[in-house]
C-alpha positions as CSV (number, residue, x, y, z in Angstrom):
1,X,259.0,26.6,114.3
2,X,255.7,25.1,115.3
3,X,253.8,25.8,112.1
4,X,256.6,24.0,110.5
5,X,256.4,21.0,113.3
6,X,252.7,21.2,112.6
7,X,252.7,20.5,109.2
8,X,255.3,17.7,108.8
9,X,252.7,14.7,110.7
10,X,250.1,15.6,108.1
11,X,252.1,15.5,105.3
12,X,253.8,12.6,106.6
13,X,250.3,11.3,107.2
14,X,249.4,11.9,103.5
15,X,252.5,10.1,101.7
16,X,251.7,7.4,104.0
17,X,247.9,7.3,103.0
18,X,249.1,7.7,98.9
19,X,251.7,4.9,99.6
20,X,249.3,2.2,101.4
21,X,247.0,3.4,98.4
22,X,249.5,2.5,95.7
23,X,250.4,-0.8,97.1
24,X,246.9,-1.6,97.4
25,X,246.5,-1.1,93.8
26,X,249.6,-3.1,92.7
27,X,248.4,-6.0,95.3
28,X,244.7,-6.1,93.2
29,X,247.0,-6.0,89.6
30,X,249.1,-9.3,91.1
31,X,245.3,-10.7,92.1
32,X,244.3,-10.2,88.8
33,X,247.0,-11.7,86.9
34,X,247.4,-14.8,89.6
35,X,243.7,-14.9,88.6
36,X,243.0,-18.0,86.2
37,X,241.1,-16.7,83.2
38,X,238.1,-18.6,81.5
39,X,238.7,-19.7,78.2
40,X,236.3,-17.5,75.8
41,X,235.2,-18.7,72.6
42,X,233.0,-16.6,70.5
43,X,229.7,-17.6,69.8
44,X,228.1,-17.9,66.3
45,X,226.8,-14.7,64.7
46,X,223.4,-14.7,62.8
47,X,221.9,-12.0,60.8
48,X,218.9,-9.8,61.3
49,X,217.0,-11.6,58.9
50,X,217.9,-15.0,59.8
51,X,217.7,-14.5,63.2
52,X,214.0,-13.5,62.9
53,X,213.4,-16.6,60.6
54,X,214.6,-19.3,62.9
55,X,212.4,-17.2,65.9
56,X,209.6,-17.9,64.0
57,X,210.2,-21.7,63.3
58,X,212.2,-22.9,66.5
59,X,210.7,-21.0,69.1
60,X,209.1,-22.6,71.6
61,X,205.6,-20.4,72.0
62,X,205.5,-20.6,67.9
63,X,205.3,-24.5,68.4
64,X,202.8,-24.3,71.2
65,X,200.8,-22.4,68.7
66,X,201.0,-25.0,66.2
67,X,199.6,-27.8,68.4
68,X,196.8,-25.4,69.2
69,X,196.3,-25.6,65.7
70,X,196.4,-29.6,65.3
71,X,193.9,-29.5,68.2
72,X,191.2,-27.4,66.5
73,X,191.7,-29.4,63.9
74,X,191.0,-32.5,65.7
75,X,188.1,-30.9,67.2
76,X,186.7,-30.1,64.2
77,X,186.7,-33.8,63.4
78,X,185.0,-34.8,66.7
79,X,182.3,-32.2,66.0
80,X,181.6,-32.9,62.8
81,X,181.4,-36.9,63.7
82,X,178.1,-36.0,65.5
83,X,176.3,-35.2,62.7
84,X,177.8,-38.0,60.2
85,X,176.5,-41.6,59.9
86,X,178.0,-44.6,62.3
87,X,178.2,-48.4,61.9
88,X,178.9,-50.9,64.8
89,X,178.9,-54.0,65.3
90,X,177.9,-56.7,68.6
91,X,177.6,-60.1,69.0
92,X,176.2,-62.2,71.8
93,X,176.8,-65.7,73.2
94,X,174.5,-66.8,75.7
95,X,174.8,-69.8,77.7
96,X,171.9,-71.4,79.8
97,X,171.6,-73.9,82.1
98,X,169.1,-76.0,79.9
99,X,166.6,-75.7,76.9
100,X,163.5,-74.0,77.9
101,X,160.4,-76.1,76.2
102,X,156.9,-75.8,75.6
103,X,154.7,-78.6,74.9
104,X,158.0,-80.6,74.4
105,X,159.0,-77.8,71.7
106,X,162.4,-75.6,72.0
107,X,161.4,-72.3,72.2
108,X,164.8,-71.2,73.9
109,X,168.0,-73.3,73.6
110,X,170.4,-73.1,75.9
111,X,173.2,-72.2,73.5
112,X,172.4,-68.9,71.2
113,X,174.7,-66.8,69.5
114,X,173.4,-63.6,68.5
115,X,174.8,-61.0,66.2
116,X,174.4,-57.6,64.4
117,X,175.3,-55.0,63.1
118,X,174.1,-51.3,63.3
119,X,173.4,-48.0,61.2
120,X,173.2,-44.7,62.8
121,X,172.3,-42.1,60.2
122,X,171.3,-38.7,61.2
123,X,169.0,-36.8,59.4
124,X,167.9,-33.8,60.8
125,X,170.5,-32.6,63.0
126,X,171.1,-28.5,63.1
127,X,172.3,-28.4,66.1
128,X,175.2,-30.6,65.6
129,X,175.8,-28.6,62.6
130,X,175.8,-25.1,64.1
131,X,178.6,-26.7,66.6
132,X,180.7,-28.2,63.6
133,X,180.7,-24.7,62.2
134,X,181.6,-23.2,65.2
135,X,184.2,-25.6,65.5
136,X,185.7,-24.7,62.1
137,X,185.6,-20.9,63.2
138,X,188.1,-21.7,66.3
139,X,189.8,-23.4,63.9
140,X,190.6,-20.3,62.2
141,X,191.2,-18.3,64.7
142,X,193.6,-20.4,66.0
143,X,195.7,-20.5,62.5
144,X,195.2,-16.6,63.0
145,X,196.3,-16.5,66.6
146,X,199.7,-18.8,65.3
147,X,200.1,-15.6,63.0
148,X,200.1,-13.5,65.7
149,X,202.4,-15.8,67.7
150,X,204.8,-15.7,64.9
151,X,204.4,-11.9,65.1
152,X,205.2,-11.8,69.1
153,X,208.1,-13.7,68.9
154,X,209.7,-12.1,65.7
155,X,209.4,-8.8,67.9
156,X,210.7,-10.5,71.2
157,X,213.5,-11.9,69.1
158,X,213.7,-8.5,66.6
159,X,214.5,-6.9,70.3
160,X,216.9,-9.4,72.1
161,X,218.9,-8.9,68.6
162,X,219.3,-5.3,68.6
163,X,219.9,-5.7,72.4
164,X,222.6,-7.4,71.3
165,X,223.7,-4.8,69.2
166,X,223.2,-2.5,71.7
167,X,225.6,-3.9,74.2
168,X,228.2,-4.5,72.1
169,X,228.7,-1.0,71.1
170,X,228.5,0.0,75.2
171,X,231.1,-2.8,75.7
172,X,233.3,-0.9,72.7
173,X,233.1,2.3,74.8
174,X,233.9,0.7,78.4
175,X,237.0,-1.0,76.3
176,X,237.9,2.3,74.7
177,X,237.9,4.3,78.0
178,X,239.9,1.4,79.6
179,X,242.6,1.7,76.8
180,X,242.6,5.2,77.5
181,X,242.7,5.4,81.1
182,X,245.7,3.1,80.5
183,X,247.4,5.4,78.5
184,X,246.9,7.6,81.1
185,X,248.0,5.7,84.0
186,X,251.6,4.7,82.3
187,X,252.4,8.2,80.9
188,X,251.5,9.1,85.1
189,X,254.3,6.6,86.2
190,X,256.6,7.2,83.9
191,X,256.3,11.3,84.7
192,X,256.5,10.0,88.9
193,X,258.9,7.6,87.8
194,X,261.3,10.6,85.9
195,X,260.9,13.3,89.2
196,X,258.8,14.8,87.0
197,X,254.8,13.9,88.3
198,X,254.0,13.4,91.7
199,X,252.6,10.0,93.5
200,X,248.6,11.9,93.7
201,X,248.7,11.6,90.2
202,X,249.9,8.3,89.3
203,X,247.3,7.2,92.5
204,X,244.0,9.3,90.4
205,X,244.9,7.5,87.1
206,X,245.3,4.2,88.7
207,X,242.2,4.3,90.3
208,X,240.3,5.5,87.2
209,X,241.9,2.7,85.3
210,X,240.6,0.0,87.6
211,X,237.2,1.6,87.8
212,X,237.1,1.0,83.8
213,X,238.5,-2.2,84.1
214,X,235.2,-3.2,86.1
215,X,233.0,-1.4,83.8
216,X,234.4,-3.5,81.1
217,X,233.6,-6.7,83.1
218,X,230.2,-5.6,83.8
219,X,229.5,-5.0,80.3
220,X,231.0,-8.4,79.2
221,X,228.4,-9.5,81.1
222,X,225.5,-7.9,80.2
223,X,226.3,-8.8,76.8
224,X,226.4,-12.2,77.4
225,X,223.4,-12.3,78.8
226,X,221.9,-11.0,75.8
227,X,223.5,-13.3,73.6
228,X,221.8,-16.2,75.8
229,X,218.8,-14.3,75.6
230,X,218.5,-14.3,72.0
231,X,220.0,-18.1,71.8
232,X,217.1,-18.9,74.0
233,X,214.6,-16.9,71.8
234,X,215.9,-18.6,68.6
235,X,215.5,-22.2,70.0
236,X,219.2,-22.8,70.1
237,X,221.3,-24.6,72.8
238,X,223.8,-21.7,73.3
239,X,224.7,-18.1,73.3
240,X,223.9,-16.5,69.5
241,X,225.8,-13.1,68.4
242,X,224.4,-10.7,66.3
243,X,226.3,-8.5,63.2
244,X,224.0,-5.7,62.6
245,X,220.4,-4.7,61.5
246,X,219.2,-3.0,58.4
247,X,215.2,-1.6,59.3
248,X,213.0,-0.8,56.9
249,X,212.2,2.8,56.4
250,X,208.9,3.5,58.4
251,X,205.8,4.6,56.9
252,X,204.2,7.2,57.2
253,X,201.0,8.0,60.4
254,X,198.1,8.1,57.6
255,X,199.4,4.9,56.0
256,X,200.3,3.5,59.7
257,X,197.0,4.3,61.6
258,X,195.3,2.8,58.3
259,X,197.7,-0.8,58.1
260,X,197.2,-1.3,62.1
261,X,193.9,-2.3,61.4
262,X,195.4,-5.3,59.4
263,X,197.9,-6.1,62.4
264,X,197.1,-9.8,63.2
265,X,195.9,-9.5,67.1
266,X,193.6,-7.2,65.6
267,X,192.6,-9.7,63.0
268,X,192.2,-12.3,65.7
269,X,189.9,-9.9,67.9
270,X,187.9,-9.2,64.7
271,X,187.4,-13.1,64.1
272,X,186.6,-14.0,67.5
273,X,183.3,-11.3,67.2
274,X,182.3,-12.4,64.5
275,X,182.2,-16.3,65.9
276,X,180.5,-14.9,68.6
277,X,178.1,-12.9,66.4
278,X,177.3,-16.3,64.5
279,X,176.9,-18.4,67.9
280,X,173.8,-15.7,68.6
281,X,172.4,-15.6,65.1
282,X,172.2,-19.7,65.7
283,X,170.8,-20.5,68.7
284,X,167.4,-21.1,66.9
285,X,168.8,-24.5,66.8
286,X,168.4,-25.3,70.2
287,X,164.6,-25.2,69.5
288,X,164.7,-27.6,66.4
289,X,164.0,-31.4,66.3
290,X,166.1,-34.0,65.6
291,X,165.9,-37.2,63.3
292,X,167.9,-40.2,63.5
293,X,167.6,-43.0,61.1
294,X,168.8,-46.6,62.4
295,X,169.2,-49.9,60.4
296,X,170.1,-53.2,62.0
297,X,170.6,-56.7,59.9
298,X,171.3,-59.4,62.7
299,X,171.5,-62.8,62.8
300,X,170.7,-65.6,65.3
301,X,171.1,-69.0,66.2
302,X,169.2,-70.9,66.6
303,X,166.2,-69.2,66.0
304,X,163.3,-68.3,68.1
305,X,159.7,-68.1,67.8
306,X,159.9,-64.5,67.4
307,X,163.6,-64.3,65.8
308,X,164.5,-66.0,62.7
309,X,167.6,-66.9,61.9
310,X,168.7,-64.1,59.5
311,X,166.5,-60.6,59.1
312,X,166.4,-56.9,59.7
313,X,164.6,-54.0,61.2
314,X,165.5,-49.8,60.9
315,X,164.1,-47.3,62.6
316,X,163.0,-43.6,62.9
317,X,163.4,-41.4,66.1
318,X,162.3,-38.0,66.2
319,X,163.5,-36.0,69.3
320,X,161.3,-32.4,70.0
321,X,163.0,-30.7,72.4
322,X,160.1,-28.9,74.5
323,X,161.0,-27.8,77.8
324,X,164.7,-28.4,79.4
325,X,164.5,-26.4,82.4
326,X,165.0,-22.9,81.3
327,X,168.6,-24.0,79.7
328,X,168.1,-23.2,75.6
329,X,167.1,-19.3,77.6
330,X,170.7,-19.8,79.5
331,X,173.3,-20.3,76.7
332,X,171.6,-17.5,74.4
333,X,172.3,-14.9,77.5
334,X,175.6,-16.7,77.8
335,X,176.4,-16.2,73.7
336,X,174.7,-12.9,73.9
337,X,177.2,-11.1,76.7
338,X,180.3,-13.1,74.9
339,X,179.3,-11.7,72.1
340,X,178.9,-7.9,73.6
341,X,182.4,-8.4,75.3
342,X,184.0,-9.6,71.8
343,X,183.0,-6.1,70.2
344,X,184.7,-4.4,72.8
345,X,188.0,-6.0,73.0
346,X,187.4,-5.2,69.6
347,X,187.3,-1.5,69.8
348,X,190.1,-1.9,72.8
349,X,192.6,-3.8,70.2
350,X,192.2,-0.9,67.4
351,X,192.5,1.8,70.3
352,X,195.4,0.1,71.1
353,X,196.5,-0.6,67.7
354,X,196.4,3.4,67.1
355,X,198.0,4.4,69.9
356,X,201.3,2.5,69.4
357,X,201.3,3.5,66.0
358,X,201.3,7.5,67.7
359,X,203.2,6.8,70.2
360,X,205.6,5.0,67.8
361,X,206.3,7.6,66.0
362,X,206.5,9.8,68.8
363,X,209.3,8.1,70.2
364,X,211.2,7.8,66.4
365,X,211.4,11.3,66.6
366,X,212.5,11.9,69.7
367,X,214.9,9.0,69.6
368,X,216.7,10.3,66.7
369,X,217.0,13.8,68.3
370,X,218.5,12.2,71.3
371,X,220.9,10.1,69.0
372,X,221.8,13.7,67.5
373,X,222.5,15.1,70.2
374,X,224.4,12.3,72.2
375,X,226.8,11.6,69.3
376,X,227.4,15.5,69.2
377,X,228.1,15.2,73.2
378,X,230.5,12.4,73.0
379,X,232.6,13.8,70.2
380,X,232.6,16.9,72.3
381,X,233.6,15.4,75.1
382,X,236.7,13.5,73.5
383,X,238.0,16.4,72.1
384,X,238.0,18.0,75.5
385,X,239.5,15.0,76.4
386,X,242.3,15.5,74.2
387,X,242.4,19.1,75.0
388,X,242.3,17.9,79.0
389,X,245.7,15.3,78.0
390,X,247.4,17.5,76.4
391,X,247.2,20.2,78.7
392,X,248.9,17.7,81.5
393,X,251.4,16.5,79.5
394,X,252.6,20.0,78.9
395,X,252.3,20.7,82.2
396,X,249.9,22.7,82.2
397,X,247.3,21.4,84.8
398,X,247.1,18.3,87.1
399,X,245.4,15.3,85.9
400,X,242.7,15.9,87.5
401,X,241.5,17.5,84.9
402,X,242.3,14.6,82.3
403,X,240.5,12.0,85.1
404,X,237.6,14.2,85.1
405,X,237.5,14.1,81.4
406,X,238.0,10.4,80.9
407,X,234.9,10.5,82.7
408,X,232.8,12.4,80.9
409,X,233.8,11.3,77.7
410,X,233.1,7.4,78.9
411,X,229.6,8.4,80.0
412,X,229.5,10.6,77.1
413,X,230.0,7.3,74.8
414,X,228.0,5.5,76.3
415,X,224.9,7.3,76.3
416,X,225.7,7.9,72.5
417,X,225.5,3.8,72.7
418,X,222.3,3.7,74.7
419,X,220.5,6.1,72.3
420,X,221.7,4.2,69.2
421,X,219.8,1.6,70.8
422,X,216.8,3.0,71.6
423,X,216.6,5.0,68.3
424,X,216.5,1.6,66.8
425,X,214.5,-0.2,69.2
426,X,211.8,2.5,68.3
427,X,211.9,1.7,64.9
428,X,211.1,-1.7,65.4
429,X,208.5,-0.9,67.9
430,X,207.0,1.8,64.8
431,X,207.2,-1.3,62.3
432,X,205.7,-3.9,64.6
433,X,202.9,-1.3,65.8
434,X,201.7,-0.6,61.4
435,X,202.0,-4.3,61.1
436,X,204.6,-4.0,59.1
437,X,206.8,-6.8,61.1
438,X,207.9,-8.9,60.4
C-alpha cells in the first residue's frame, strides 16, 4: 500500500510535465500561424557558364583591373613624351615708364612686344628610351594581371555558384526530413487520439517536427545568403539562383603539372622577372650623355640694337653626367635586388601551382570516395527509417526508434549533400590549378 501511494505522485508529476509540453507546443504552433509571412519571390536563375561570363565582365575587381590597364597605357604615353619633340609659344608685353635713349636715339622703347616659338628635340636620350620600354613592359604586365584577375573572379563566382547548389541540396534534405517528421507527428497524434498510443510518443514526434522546422528555416537563410553572395560577385543588385553545373573532365596529373606553368599568375610572375632583368641590363644608360636640339624663331616690335624685328636661333645642348653622389650605383643595386626577388617569386609561384595540382588530385579522389560512402549511408539510413516506421505502425516498438531513425536519416542526407558539394568544389579547384578554368 505504501508503494502504491509512492508511485502515484510520480506518475501525476510525469503526466503534468507531458501535458505542459503539449500546451507549449500547441502555443508555439498558434504563434507560428499568427506570425505574418514575408512574401518570397524566387530570384532569377542563371546557368554556370552565364554566371562565369557575367562575373568576368561586371565584377568590380575586374573593372578595377581594366582601369589599371588604362593607367598603364597612360604611363606609356607619359614616358614616350620625354623623348619626343615639344613645341611651345611664348609672348611678352613690356611697358617702361619712358623710352631709353642713347645720344638722342631710342635703344629700348617704352612699349615692347616679344613673341617666339621654341622647338625642343631630344636627339640622344637613352635613359628616356629605356624608361619608355619599361613602361611598355608594365603595360603588358597589367594586361596579364587583368587575365589573372579574370581567373580569380571566375574562381570566386564558380565557388559561389556551387555553394548555392550545395545549399539547395541541403535545404531539400531538411525539407524532406521535416515532411517525414510531420507525417510521423500526425500518425502519433492519431494513435493517441484513438486510445492506442500514448502521450509521450506524441510529444516526441512533435519535438522532432519542431527541430526539423528549425533546420529548414536555418538552411533557407543559408541559401539566401549564398544567393546574395553570388549576386554580388556577378555585379547584380539582387540575389541570383543557380540551376546546375557541368564541369569538364579533369586532366591527368602529368598534363595538369605541365599546364600549371602556363597559368596566368605564373605568367605574370615570369613577366615581372623579365622586366626586372631588363632594368638591370639597361642600367648603363644612367652613364650615357643626353643631346638635345632647340630651335627658336622670334618676333620683336620695335627692334633694338641687338635684336631685330624677326629672326631665329638654334642650339645643341650636350649633357654628360659625371658625378651624381652615387645615385646611379644605388639604383643599380636596387634593380639587382628587385630582380632577385622577382626570380624567387617565379619559383614560389611554380611550386605553389604544382602543389595545388597535386592537392587538387588528392582532393578529387577523396571527395569522390566520401561522396560514394555518404550516398550509401543516406540510402541505408532511409531504409532504416522505413523499417522503424513499419515496426512502430505495427506496434512492435515505441517511436523512440522512429525518432532516432529520422535524425540519422536527416543527418545522412545532409552529409550526402555536403559531400556532393565538396566533390564539385574539388573538381573546380583542380581545373583552376591546372589552368583550364575559365
